[in-house]
Phi, psi and omega in degrees: 000133181276131181288158178300319182298315179295320180298315179293322178296320177296317178299319179297319179297318179296315179298318179297317181294340178259014175078019182258062187294327183295335180277337184299316180301320179294316179295319180294319178297320181293338182288342181237141177261110185289350179297340176298343178290341182303329181291346180270359178301132181093352179259165179260139184303324181291335177284327184261346183074020185309315184276335185267319184218005182284185185304328183260359188303313181297315179297318181296314180296319179294320181294316187269336181055235182295340181275358178303314181296322177298316179300311180301314179297319182284349176259013183300314176257103192228166174273163172289166176293127182246164180239141172218091186068231177274356181272136171246148182206159174208157178220163180192181174212160177291149179305135177062025183230021180307127180095352180238301183243107182217177179200160171218161173223136173239130181242119176265102185291332181286314181270359182050058183224156183230142167236133178234133173246133181231129170257121179227121182051045178068010176253139186248136177218140179248138177239131183228140172294127177049027178055032179285134176281141182243143168278126185269133174298154183305321180298322180287320176301315178299320179296316180298318178296321180294311182283328186085164181252000000 
């Protein structure tokens, strides 16, 4: 019996070979259930590889493009992954840069979407999957107020 995941991966490959790239991301997202990330609450991303090779790594790299490395650097001193309902989140800052270069990530496991906020050289930018608006956990709201927008 062929698993659902293999079937969706095959479908994504067929769509890609026919030039239907915009659909591939949707098929690939459907192949994984992000609720599995809930078991990582309380862990640190560098211990689990969440940002580099975890379930959301591909989506995160595609979303941030050239800013992916800035995000990783700005999450060097970070909190563990926390939960707020179906939302998971973490925040951090670059070493010796508290108040200047920081970042946060919010992961909506139900909608399989990510929001990332990055402060770089005191400038703030938000990146969102499919431009979905997120309800921010209180810790992230406090961080935004501290750093400013």
